[in-house]
Every structure is written in structure tokens, then in C-alpha cells.
N, C-alpha and C positions, 0 to 999 in steps of 0.2 A: 531190385535192391531191397525194397520193403520186405519181400518174402524172405530174402536172405537174412535180414536183421531179425525177423521173427524167429527164424531157425536158431539164430545165435542166442535168443532169450529163452528158447524152449527148454524145459527141464527134461532130463532123461526119463523114459517111461518106466524103467525098472526100479526107480527110486534111488539110484546111486547119485552122489552129488555131482554138480556140473563142474567142468573144467573152468579155470579162470577165464575171464572174458578175453584177455589178450591171446591166450593159447587157442581159444575157439576161433577168434578172428583170423589168426595166421593160418589155421587149418582150412578155414573157409576160403581164404585168399588163394591158397595153394591148391584148392580143390580136393582136399583129402579129409577123412574123418578125424576128429580130434581123438587123442589117445584116451582109452577108458580110465576112469578114476576109480580108485579103490573105495569101497564102501567104508564110511566112517564107523568106528566101533560104537556099539550102543552106549548111550549115556547111563552112567550108574544111577540106580534108583536111590534117591535120598529120602529116607524115612523121617518124616517130621513128627515132632512130639505132639501128642493130642492136645487140642485146644483146651485150656483149663475151663472148668464149668463156671458160669457167671455167678457172682456172689448172690446169696439170698437177699430178698427184699425185706426190709423192716417197715411195718405199717406205722403210719402216724396215728396218734390217738383217735382221730376223727375218721380214719379210713377203715374199710373192710376189704376183703379180697376182690369182691365184685367191683367196687369203686376203683380200686387201683388198676385192675385189668382194663376197665372201660376207659380210664384216662390214658393208659399206655397205648391203647389202640387208636382212640379218636382225638386225644389231646386233653390237657387238663381242663376240667370244667365242661367238657363236651360229652354227649351221649350218642352221637351218630356221625356219619361221614361228613367230610368237608372242612371241619375245623374253622379256624379264623378266616381263611380265604373265602370260604363259601358264605359265612355270615356277612362278611363285608360286601360280597357280590350281591347278596339279597337286599342290602340297604342302599346299594348304589343309586337307585332311582330317587331316593329321598333327598339327594344333594345336601347332605348334613352339614350344618355349621354349628359352632358352639353356642349359638343363641337358642337352639331348639331343645325341646323337652321330648324325651323318647320313653316309650313303654315297651318292655320285652315280656310278652305274655307267654308263660311256659319256658322260663329262662333256664330250667335245670339247675346245674351248679354254677351257672353264670359265665360259662365260656364265651358265648357270643356277646354277651353284655360287656365283659371286660375288653374283648377285642375291639368293640366299637368305641368304647371310652378312650382306649389308648390311641386309636387311629384318629379320632376327631375331637378329643378333649371336650366331651359333652357329659351331661348328667343323665343317667338312665335309671329308671325304676324297673326292677325285675319282679315278676309275680310267678310263683311256682306252686303247683298242687301237691307235690311230693315233699313232705316235711323233712325227710332225711336229706334230699337234695338242697333244700333251703339252708339247712345248717351247714352242710359242706360248702355251699356257695358263699355263705357269709364269711366262713373261715378263709376261703381262698381270696375273696375280695379284700379282707383285712390283711392277709399276707402280702397282697400286691399293693397295699396302701390305697385301696380304692373303695373302702367300706362306705364312704359317703357318695362318691360319684357313681358307683355301681351297687346301689342298694338292692337287696333281695328280701322280699317279704312273702309270707305264706298266703296262698290263695284261700279266701274265705267265701264259700259259695253262698252264704246267707247275706253277706254284705259287700259283695263284689260289684261296686258301682264305679269306683274311682271318681275323681273329680270331673264333672261335666265340662267338656271342652278344654281339658287341661293339657293335652298332648298334641304335639305337631306330627308325630309319627309313631306307629305301632308295628312291631314285628312279632310274628309268632311262627316258631319252627317246631315241627314234630310234636304238636300238642293238641290241636283242635279235635283230632280223631278220637281222643280219649273221652270226649264229652258226649253224653246223650243229647243234651239240649244245645247243639251248636248254634242254632238260630238265635237263641237267647244270648249266648256268649258274644256272638258277632254284633248283636244289637247293643250290648253294653260297651263293647269296644268302639263301635261307631259313636256312641254318646260321649265317650272319653276323648274323641278327637275334636280339634278345632275345625271350623269350616275350611275347606281346602287341605285338611290334614290327610296324611297318607297311611295306608294300611297294606302290609305285605304278609301273606299267609303262605307258608310252605308246608304241605300236609299230605298224608296218605289219602288216596281216593280209590274207589273200586272202578274197574273198567265198565263201560256202559252195558256190556252184555253179561257181566258177572252178577250172579245172584247175591243178595245181601248176606245170606248165610253160607257163602262159599267156604268149603272146608280149608282150602289153602290159605285164605285170609285169616281164618280163625287160628290156624297153626302158626302163622307168621306173627300175628299181633296179640294172640291170646283169646281164648274163648269168651272171656268177659268183656272184650272190647265191643262197644256199640256198633251197629251196622254202619259201615262207611258210607259217606256221600259219594255221588258221582261228580264228575266235573260240572255237569249241567246243574246239579243242585247247588253247588257253590256259586256258580254264576248267577243263578236265580236269586239267591239270598243277597249277594252283592247289589244286584239291581233293585231289589225291594228296599234296601237300606240307602238308596240314592247315591251309590258310589258310581263314579265313572271308572268302570273296570278297564284298565289299560292293558293288562297282561293276564292271560290264562294259558300257562305254558306247561307242557309235559316235560319234566326234567328227570324222568325215570332212568334213562340211559346214563345220564351224567351222575346221578345219585348212585347207581349200581357200580359204575367205574370207580368212583371215589371210595366206596366201601371195599371193593376188591383190592385196590391199591393199599389201603390202610391195613387190611387183614394180612396182606403179603409182607408189607414193610415191617410190621411189628415183630416178625420172626427173624429179622435180619439185623436189628439194632441191639446194642448191648442191654439197654434198659428193657426192651421187649423180651429178650431172651431170659433175663433175670426174673421178670414177672411170670413168664410162662413156666419156668422151672419151679418157682416158689409156689405158684397158685394154679396148678394144672387144671383142677376141677372147675375153678371160676373161669379160666380161659376157655375151656371146652364148652362151658355153658353159654358164654357170650358168642362164641363162634357158631354154636348150634342155633342160637336165636337168629343170627344174621343169615345163616344158610337157609332157614325157613323163609325169611323175608325175601332174599334174593331168588329163591325158587318160585315164590308166588309172583314176583316181578317177571321172571323169565317165562312163566306160564301165561303171562298177559292179564292175570286177574288183578294184581295190585299195581297201582301207579303212584307216582309222586308228582304233584303239581305245584306250581308257583302262581299265586294270584296277587296282583297289585292293583289297587284302586285309590282314587282320590275322592274324599267326601265332598259332595256338591251341595248338600243342604241338610236340614235336620230331619231325622226319621225316628226320633225318640218318642214314639207313641207307646202307651202302656201295652198295646197289643203285641208290640215287638219284644216285650220283656218277659213274656210268660208263654 
């Protein structure tokens, strides 16, 4: 019986339409083949009008094509993959409440900072080395009504000490690799934390077997970028500064996937199409930068790691500062 029912459901092999179920059932019951059905005439091809081109983008006075393209791909105020969800994931171990004071070191145009403020109703100080990013970030914070709660100030290498023991938590995304003297920067960040304060760094590192002058890393991050640390060098510095290093995690695969998804999605949304059409050179330049980064990751030379530690005591010796 089951075999018979399967035959009743089977489509003709020549592509002609099936007879109605009742007619097939009666034919099966009487032990004869159902009468052949005439093939349906082909459906007429309906020509659709071409999709109108997206309207051109008008830049705000504070924008340039590179900024608009970057924000279209990664999100307003962000300069890399993940957007607000990734920033909030990185600060999840902090268990943030609105009594905490937080520092975002390398805040860019303030995307992570504003996401955290909106989620937890906290006050955050952002520090950024790129002066253009500082100005853009200030305008975006003001536009969001968060100019005080998401303050953004320029990094001053001569006077970067911040207040000793002034912060409960410090976050740094995609920033430390830019500095030659990372050991000094980390010591100053440690000094800025309260005892039992928390530090999360998400940064590019080179694979253990990759040479400091590896050409794929130079192509990905720029020839002027200082030699990257390995995971072990980061772990060593956290230990020297008396952090209880709770997490040393390779997030390269996750980072790559987030980048690929964002680069794909921007080509499918109206805003992205408009940006690409209006600023094709800036778009291709941004995509080219990320193709080189992703190639270095796929080759195994470039990694992205997340480090999370808790300050256990004071390590603010002068030897740590220079």
C-alpha cells in the first residue's frame, strides 16, 4: 500500500504535469495507467522595468567619502567588524552597572562607547589618537544627545596618565597594535584602574611562527605599523602588571566572519548601494584594505585575540612607564 501511495505522489519523469489525485487514485484502483496530461504551455516572460539607481549621497559638513563608506559598512562610529553587538559582547565580563566609570581607549568615532552608554546608562570617557576621528566622534555624540555621557578626547602622548585609580573598567578595541610602546600604554592603563578593576583588550597579534616583518602583515596593516606582539608577549605583560588574566582567546574566525558578512550586506541594502554608487573609489579602497587583512588571517599570519584581566594590585613603578 505504501509503495502504491508513493507511486501516486510521483511526478512524471518527462516533465509533464501530474493528473489530479482523484484521477490517479481511480486509475490505480482499477489497475490501469492514468491518462496522459497535456503539457502546460510555457509561461509568458514578463519583462520587468530595470530597478532605478539609488539616489546619490550628500555628505554632511563633517564627513568625507572614506568616513561615509566606513560607517555604511561597519555602522555609524565604528571602523571594523561587529558593530554594537560585538562591543557589548566584549564588555559582558565587566557586569556593568551605572555606578561604574569606564574608559574606552582607542574609541575611534565613538561607536562602541555610545553603544555601551545606551545599553547600561553609564558615563564613559573615550580617548582616541586620530584627531579626525575625535572630531567626528564628538559630533556624533552631540547628535545622539550623549556629548557628556560619551565624552571623546584626543590622546596626548606626553600627558597620557589619566587619573590614578579612576576607572572601574577599561576597554580597548583595534588600537594597541598601532603603538610602538605597548608595554608603557598598558602600564598607564593599569595605573588608571582601581584595584579589582577590569581590562579588556581586543587586538591584532602575529602568529607564534610568523616573523615580525612578515610582508602579509605589512600589507594588511600598513608598512609603518610597529611589529605586532604575539599572544605570549601580551600574556607576559599582563602578568608583569599583576593582572589576573582570565581570558586569552583567539577570536580570528569570528572576526573574519563578521567582516565578510558586513562586506556582503552593504551591497544589498539601499543605503549601501547609494554609498557604493556615489563613492566607488572610497568603497573599493576600504574593501581592498579588508581583503588584505582577511588574506593575512587566512594565511595564518595575522590573528585577532581577546584578553581580559582583573587588576590584583599596584604595579605602577617608574620602570613600567618608560
